[in-house]
C-alpha positions as CSV (number, residue, x, y, z in Angstrom):
1,X,-95.5,40.6,74.0
2,X,-91.8,39.8,73.6
3,X,-90.6,36.4,75.1
4,X,-87.6,36.0,77.2
5,X,-84.6,34.9,75.2
6,X,-83.5,31.6,75.9
7,X,-80.7,31.0,78.5
8,X,-77.8,29.2,76.5
9,X,-75.7,26.8,78.7
10,X,-72.2,27.3,77.6
11,X,-69.5,24.7,79.1
12,X,-66.8,26.2,81.3
13,X,-63.5,26.3,79.2
14,X,-61.8,23.5,81.0
15,X,-65.0,21.3,80.0
16,X,-64.9,22.5,76.5
17,X,-61.2,21.2,76.2
18,X,-61.8,18.0,77.7
19,X,-64.5,17.1,75.3
20,X,-62.5,17.8,72.3
21,X,-58.9,17.1,73.3
22,X,-57.8,13.8,72.0
23,X,-55.5,13.3,75.2
24,X,-58.6,13.5,77.5
25,X,-60.1,10.2,75.8
26,X,-56.9,8.6,77.0
27,X,-57.6,9.5,80.6
28,X,-60.9,7.4,80.8
29,X,-61.8,7.8,84.3
30,X,-61.5,11.5,84.3
31,X,-63.3,11.4,81.0
32,X,-66.2,9.6,82.5
33,X,-66.3,11.8,85.4
34,X,-66.6,14.7,83.1
35,X,-69.5,13.4,81.2
36,X,-71.6,12.3,84.3
37,X,-71.5,15.8,85.3
38,X,-72.7,17.0,82.2
39,X,-75.4,14.4,82.0
40,X,-76.7,15.8,85.3
41,X,-76.0,19.3,85.3
42,X,-75.8,20.4,81.5
43,X,-77.2,17.4,79.3
44,X,-77.4,19.7,76.5
45,X,-74.6,22.1,76.2
46,X,-72.9,24.5,74.1
47,X,-69.3,24.0,73.1
48,X,-67.6,27.2,72.2
49,X,-63.9,26.5,72.7
50,X,-61.5,28.9,70.8
51,X,-61.1,30.1,67.2
52,X,-60.0,26.9,65.9
53,X,-63.1,25.3,66.2
54,X,-66.9,26.2,65.3
55,X,-69.1,25.9,68.2
56,X,-71.4,22.9,68.4
57,X,-73.7,21.5,71.0
58,X,-72.8,18.5,73.1
59,X,-75.5,15.8,73.7
60,X,-74.7,13.5,76.5
61,X,-77.7,11.7,77.9
62,X,-78.5,8.1,76.2
63,X,-82.5,9.2,75.5
64,X,-81.5,12.3,73.6
65,X,-78.6,10.5,71.6
66,X,-81.1,7.9,70.6
67,X,-83.5,10.0,69.3
68,X,-81.0,12.1,67.1
69,X,-79.6,8.8,65.9
70,X,-83.2,7.6,64.8
71,X,-84.2,10.9,63.4
72,X,-82.5,11.3,60.1
73,X,-84.7,13.7,58.5
74,X,-84.2,16.4,61.3
75,X,-80.4,15.6,62.0
76,X,-78.3,15.3,58.9
77,X,-75.1,13.7,58.2
78,X,-74.3,15.7,54.9
79,X,-74.2,19.4,55.2
80,X,-71.3,19.4,57.5
81,X,-68.7,16.9,58.6
82,X,-69.6,14.1,60.4
83,X,-66.6,13.9,62.8
84,X,-65.3,16.8,64.8
85,X,-62.4,18.8,63.6
86,X,-60.8,22.0,63.2
87,X,-62.0,24.7,60.9
88,X,-58.8,25.1,58.7
89,X,-59.0,21.3,58.1
90,X,-62.6,21.5,56.9
91,X,-61.6,24.5,54.9
92,X,-59.1,22.1,53.3
93,X,-61.4,19.2,52.8
94,X,-63.9,21.3,50.9
95,X,-61.1,22.7,48.6
96,X,-59.7,19.1,47.8
97,X,-63.4,18.0,47.5
98,X,-64.8,20.8,45.5
99,X,-67.1,21.9,48.3
100,X,-67.9,18.4,50.3
101,X,-67.0,18.7,54.0
102,X,-66.4,14.8,53.7
103,X,-63.0,13.7,52.8
104,X,-64.2,10.2,52.2
105,X,-67.9,9.8,50.7
106,X,-69.0,6.9,52.8
107,X,-72.3,5.7,54.0
108,X,-71.6,7.9,57.2
109,X,-71.6,10.9,55.0
110,X,-74.7,10.2,53.2
111,X,-78.5,11.1,53.8
112,X,-81.7,9.9,52.0
113,X,-82.5,9.2,49.4
114,X,-79.1,8.2,48.3
115,X,-77.9,6.6,51.8
116,X,-80.5,3.5,51.7
117,X,-79.9,3.0,48.0
118,X,-76.0,2.7,48.8
119,X,-76.6,0.8,51.9
120,X,-78.7,-2.0,50.3
121,X,-75.9,-2.9,48.0
122,X,-74.0,-4.8,50.8
123,X,-76.6,-5.0,53.6
124,X,-77.7,-8.6,52.6
125,X,-73.7,-9.6,52.5
126,X,-73.5,-8.5,56.0
127,X,-76.6,-10.3,57.4
128,X,-76.1,-13.3,59.8
129,X,-77.3,-15.8,57.2
130,X,-74.6,-15.3,54.8
131,X,-72.0,-14.6,57.4
132,X,-72.5,-18.1,58.8
133,X,-70.9,-19.4,55.5
134,X,-67.7,-17.5,56.8
135,X,-67.5,-19.1,60.2
136,X,-65.2,-21.6,59.4
137,X,-62.7,-19.2,57.5
138,X,-62.7,-16.7,60.4
139,X,-62.0,-19.7,62.7
140,X,-58.9,-20.6,60.9
141,X,-57.9,-17.1,61.3
142,X,-58.6,-17.1,65.2
143,X,-56.7,-20.3,65.6
144,X,-53.6,-18.6,63.5
145,X,-54.0,-15.5,65.8
146,X,-53.9,-17.4,69.2
147,X,-51.3,-19.4,68.0
148,X,-49.1,-15.9,67.6
149,X,-50.2,-15.1,71.2
150,X,-48.9,-18.3,72.6
151,X,-45.6,-18.0,70.8
152,X,-45.0,-15.1,72.6
153,X,-44.0,-17.2,75.6
154,X,-46.5,-16.3,78.3
155,X,-46.3,-12.6,78.1
156,X,-46.8,-10.2,75.6
157,X,-48.9,-7.0,74.4
158,X,-52.4,-8.2,73.3
159,X,-52.9,-5.5,70.9
160,X,-50.4,-5.7,68.2
161,X,-50.4,-9.5,68.8
162,X,-54.1,-10.3,68.7
163,X,-56.7,-7.6,69.0
164,X,-55.3,-5.4,65.7
165,X,-54.3,-7.9,63.3
166,X,-57.2,-10.5,63.8
167,X,-60.2,-8.3,63.0
168,X,-57.9,-6.9,59.8
169,X,-57.4,-10.0,58.6
170,X,-60.9,-11.1,58.5
171,X,-62.3,-7.7,56.9
172,X,-59.5,-7.9,54.2
173,X,-60.6,-11.4,53.4
174,X,-63.9,-10.3,53.2
175,X,-63.0,-7.4,50.8
176,X,-60.9,-9.6,48.8
177,X,-57.7,-7.8,49.5
178,X,-54.5,-10.1,49.1
179,X,-52.7,-10.8,52.4
180,X,-49.6,-9.3,51.3
181,X,-51.4,-6.0,51.3
182,X,-52.7,-6.2,54.7
183,X,-49.8,-4.2,56.3
184,X,-50.3,-1.6,53.7
185,X,-54.3,-1.4,54.7
186,X,-53.1,-1.4,58.6
187,X,-50.8,1.6,58.1
188,X,-53.4,3.4,56.1
189,X,-56.0,2.9,58.6
190,X,-53.7,3.9,61.5
191,X,-52.8,7.1,59.7
192,X,-56.7,7.8,59.1
193,X,-58.0,7.0,62.4
194,X,-54.8,7.5,64.7
195,X,-53.8,10.5,63.4
196,X,-54.3,12.1,66.9
197,X,-52.0,9.5,68.5
198,X,-48.4,9.6,67.6
199,X,-47.8,6.0,68.6
200,X,-50.5,4.8,66.3
201,X,-50.1,7.1,63.3
202,X,-46.3,6.2,63.2
203,X,-45.4,9.7,61.6
204,X,-43.6,11.9,64.1
205,X,-46.8,14.0,64.7
206,X,-46.2,15.3,67.8
207,X,-44.4,18.2,66.2
208,X,-47.2,18.6,63.8
209,X,-49.8,21.3,63.6
210,X,-53.3,20.4,63.2
211,X,-53.3,21.6,59.6
212,X,-50.4,19.0,58.9
213,X,-52.3,16.4,60.8
214,X,-55.2,16.6,58.3
215,X,-52.9,16.7,55.6
216,X,-51.5,13.3,56.7
217,X,-55.3,11.8,56.8
218,X,-55.7,13.4,53.2
219,X,-52.5,11.4,52.0
220,X,-54.1,8.3,53.5
221,X,-57.2,8.6,51.8
222,X,-55.4,9.2,48.5
223,X,-53.5,5.9,49.1
224,X,-56.5,3.9,49.8
225,X,-58.2,5.6,46.9
226,X,-55.6,4.6,44.5
227,X,-55.4,1.3,45.9
228,X,-59.0,0.5,45.5
229,X,-59.3,1.9,42.0
230,X,-57.0,-0.8,40.8
231,X,-58.8,-3.4,42.8
232,X,-61.9,-2.3,41.2
233,X,-60.3,-2.9,37.7
234,X,-59.5,-6.5,38.6
235,X,-63.0,-7.3,40.2
236,X,-64.9,-6.1,37.2
237,X,-62.5,-8.1,35.2
238,X,-62.9,-11.1,37.2
239,X,-65.2,-10.9,40.0
240,X,-65.3,-13.3,43.0
241,X,-67.4,-14.0,45.8
242,X,-66.2,-10.9,48.2
243,X,-67.5,-7.7,48.9
244,X,-65.2,-5.8,46.7
245,X,-66.8,-7.5,43.9
246,X,-70.2,-6.4,44.9
247,X,-69.0,-2.8,45.2
248,X,-67.1,-2.8,42.1
249,X,-69.9,-4.3,39.9
250,X,-73.0,-2.6,41.8
251,X,-75.4,-0.2,39.9
252,X,-77.5,2.4,41.4
253,X,-80.2,3.9,39.4
254,X,-78.6,2.0,36.2
255,X,-75.2,3.2,36.8
256,X,-71.9,2.3,38.4
257,X,-70.9,4.4,41.5
258,X,-68.5,7.2,41.0
259,X,-64.9,6.8,41.5
260,X,-65.3,8.7,44.8
261,X,-68.5,6.9,46.1
262,X,-66.9,3.7,45.3
263,X,-63.6,4.5,47.1
264,X,-65.5,5.8,49.9
265,X,-67.6,2.4,50.0
266,X,-64.2,0.4,50.2
267,X,-62.5,2.7,52.9
268,X,-65.6,2.8,55.1
269,X,-65.5,-1.1,55.1
270,X,-61.7,-1.6,55.4
271,X,-61.2,0.8,58.0
272,X,-64.4,0.9,60.2
273,X,-64.5,-2.9,59.9
274,X,-61.3,-3.1,61.7
275,X,-60.4,-0.1,64.2
276,X,-63.6,-0.8,66.1
277,X,-63.7,-4.5,66.4
278,X,-60.2,-4.4,67.5
279,X,-60.7,-1.9,70.4
280,X,-63.8,-4.0,71.6
281,X,-61.6,-7.2,71.6
282,X,-59.0,-5.4,73.5
283,X,-61.6,-4.0,75.9
284,X,-63.0,-7.4,76.6
285,X,-59.5,-9.0,77.2
286,X,-58.7,-6.4,79.6
287,X,-62.0,-6.8,81.7
288,X,-61.2,-10.5,81.8
289,X,-57.8,-10.0,82.9
290,X,-58.6,-7.8,85.7
291,X,-61.4,-10.4,86.9
292,X,-60.3,-13.9,87.3
293,X,-63.6,-15.0,88.6
294,X,-65.3,-13.8,85.5
295,X,-62.4,-15.4,83.2
296,X,-63.3,-18.7,85.2
297,X,-67.0,-18.7,84.6
298,X,-66.7,-17.7,81.1
299,X,-64.2,-20.7,80.5
300,X,-66.9,-22.9,82.0
301,X,-69.9,-21.7,80.6
302,X,-69.7,-20.6,77.0
303,X,-73.1,-19.4,77.1
304,X,-71.9,-16.3,78.7
305,X,-70.1,-15.4,75.6
306,X,-72.5,-13.4,73.9
307,X,-72.9,-11.1,77.0
308,X,-69.2,-10.5,77.0
309,X,-69.3,-9.6,73.6
310,X,-72.0,-7.1,74.2
311,X,-70.7,-5.6,77.2
312,X,-67.4,-5.2,75.6
313,X,-68.8,-3.1,72.8
314,X,-70.7,-0.9,75.2
315,X,-68.0,-0.7,77.9
316,X,-65.2,0.3,75.3
317,X,-67.6,2.4,72.7
318,X,-65.1,2.4,70.1
319,X,-66.7,5.1,68.0
320,X,-66.6,7.8,70.6
321,X,-69.0,10.6,68.8
322,X,-70.7,11.5,65.5
323,X,-71.7,14.9,64.4
324,X,-75.3,15.9,63.0
325,X,-76.5,19.1,61.5
326,X,-80.2,20.4,62.4
327,X,-82.2,20.5,59.3
328,X,-85.0,22.7,61.1
329,X,-85.3,24.5,64.5
330,X,-85.7,21.9,67.0
331,X,-85.6,21.2,70.7
332,X,-83.4,18.6,72.4
333,X,-83.2,18.0,76.1
334,X,-85.0,21.3,76.7
335,X,-82.7,23.3,74.7
336,X,-83.7,25.1,71.3
337,X,-81.4,24.0,68.4
338,X,-81.5,26.3,65.2
339,X,-81.7,25.0,61.9
340,X,-78.1,24.8,60.8
341,X,-76.4,24.0,64.3
342,X,-73.8,21.3,64.7
343,X,-74.4,18.7,67.3
344,X,-72.0,16.2,68.6
345,X,-73.9,13.0,69.8
346,X,-71.3,11.4,72.3
347,X,-71.5,7.8,72.5
348,X,-69.2,7.3,75.3
349,X,-71.6,9.4,77.5
350,X,-74.7,7.8,76.5
351,X,-73.3,4.2,76.8
352,X,-72.4,5.0,80.6
353,X,-75.7,6.9,81.3
354,X,-76.7,5.9,84.8
355,X,-80.4,6.1,84.0
356,X,-80.1,3.5,81.5
357,X,-77.2,1.2,82.7
358,X,-76.9,0.3,86.5
359,X,-73.2,0.9,87.6
360,X,-72.3,1.7,84.0
361,X,-68.5,1.8,84.8
362,X,-68.6,-1.9,86.1
363,X,-68.1,-4.3,83.2
364,X,-71.0,-6.9,83.7
365,X,-71.3,-9.8,81.3
366,X,-74.6,-10.5,82.6
367,X,-76.0,-7.0,82.1
368,X,-79.5,-7.5,80.6
369,X,-80.9,-5.7,78.9
370,X,-78.0,-4.1,77.1
371,X,-79.4,-1.5,74.6
372,X,-76.2,0.3,74.1
373,X,-75.5,2.6,71.3
374,X,-72.0,1.5,70.3
375,X,-73.4,0.3,67.1
376,X,-75.6,3.8,66.4
377,X,-79.3,3.5,65.7
378,X,-81.7,4.0,63.1
379,X,-80.7,4.1,59.4
380,X,-77.2,4.7,60.0
381,X,-76.7,1.6,62.5
382,X,-73.3,0.0,61.8
383,X,-73.5,-2.2,58.8
384,X,-71.0,-4.7,60.3
385,X,-72.4,-5.2,63.7
386,X,-73.3,-8.7,63.2
387,X,-69.8,-9.5,61.7
388,X,-68.1,-7.7,64.7
389,X,-70.1,-9.7,67.2
390,X,-69.4,-13.0,65.1
391,X,-65.6,-12.3,65.1
392,X,-65.3,-11.7,68.9
393,X,-67.3,-14.8,69.6
394,X,-65.2,-16.9,67.4
395,X,-61.9,-15.4,68.6
396,X,-62.9,-15.7,72.5
397,X,-63.9,-19.4,72.1
398,X,-60.3,-20.2,70.8
399,X,-58.8,-18.1,73.5
400,X,-60.7,-19.6,76.2
401,X,-60.0,-23.3,74.8
402,X,-56.4,-22.2,75.1
403,X,-55.4,-20.0,77.9
404,X,-55.9,-21.4,81.1
405,X,-55.1,-17.9,83.1
406,X,-54.7,-14.5,82.1
407,X,-53.5,-11.3,84.3
408,X,-52.3,-7.9,83.4
409,X,-48.5,-7.6,83.1
410,X,-48.3,-3.9,83.0
411,X,-50.7,-0.4,82.9
412,X,-52.9,-0.7,79.7
413,X,-52.7,2.8,77.7
414,X,-55.6,4.1,75.7
415,X,-55.2,5.9,72.4
416,X,-55.3,9.8,72.2
417,X,-58.3,10.0,70.0
418,X,-61.7,11.7,70.2
419,X,-63.2,9.7,67.4
420,X,-62.2,6.4,67.2
421,X,-60.8,5.3,70.5
422,X,-59.6,2.1,72.5
423,X,-56.7,0.4,73.9
424,X,-53.1,0.9,72.2
425,X,-51.2,-1.4,74.5
426,X,-52.7,-4.2,76.6
427,X,-49.7,-6.2,78.5
428,X,-50.7,-9.7,79.3
429,X,-49.3,-12.3,81.3
430,X,-50.8,-15.6,80.5
431,X,-50.7,-19.5,81.0
432,X,-51.7,-22.1,78.1
433,X,-54.2,-24.7,78.8
């Protein structure tokens, strides 16, 4: 007896456009409205936008995103891209790499058995016990950062003054990149992750085609690789106590990492360790600037600080999605997913799922438990999560010591980005303690 074919829910064109349009992620409230509707009505839905993009399944509920994140055997990172993009961009990348869909062969693009071997190389370095030795150095960077903010004279844009340079300084110090090269790293990071936003990519990309934007990112990756190839030579000749030395001298199965794999390792630490923490830091500051009572409570009771940090990371969700590929036929949220299908796990939606988070759009520093998915879950959980929390705690301690009042001095603006997102401007008015 024949069984009835499964009804495949396909998102209406306007919804499909919202999900993939970088500009939609800058319109935060309307984006959250869209995801709320999808979670309630079409929690696993097919996105079939146009000829430029391959179709995929959008997964919006927390429980489904958590399940996919933890099941790394059924849902793979490697066969297809882990970040959503255009078909022409995928073809260009495969041509450049000799068939791989990943321009950067980093930890996020690897599956077992290679992934755990590579992750173990630096995992111990990023654990709290080791990071504790860096607290004094990070504290010095926090002091200098707040000095720069106060030198602005009571009003300024928090993003270029504080939230962008501070985590960049920290991660470059960890990598062993000289201070004089930090601006180059910032520029390349902005071209890689800010390619969808003209203000961030600084490239005049408003007039560029999607293919040209892809080429921009390709160029940034090539510059990164050239820089870190030179750094590898230095760290092998004269190793120091930093992550770059660990990567340069690491061996897996008795062999050094290939040039491409080593470059991918450097790039993921340099770029992911910067933009994401920057976004969460700005998000926390915006929330405090909008809520003077919460700011005053935090100044008086620093035990609240871990809650502020965790809620900022959930509320901001800097990494907004990753893509996975089904390794076999499987069911997700009542929908049958075929082997080879592409899925988008959307962290913005999962972290605002009212089934898990009460009043999810409200910034609540006392939220407990706060089992957000902003760092992912399972084998691919963010390597630098302890570092991000430490950086933010140290910086906000310094800010709270030295700032008496803070308020918005204009309308904050979010980046046009469907991948790594957050505030690109945060105008503040403040007074020193």
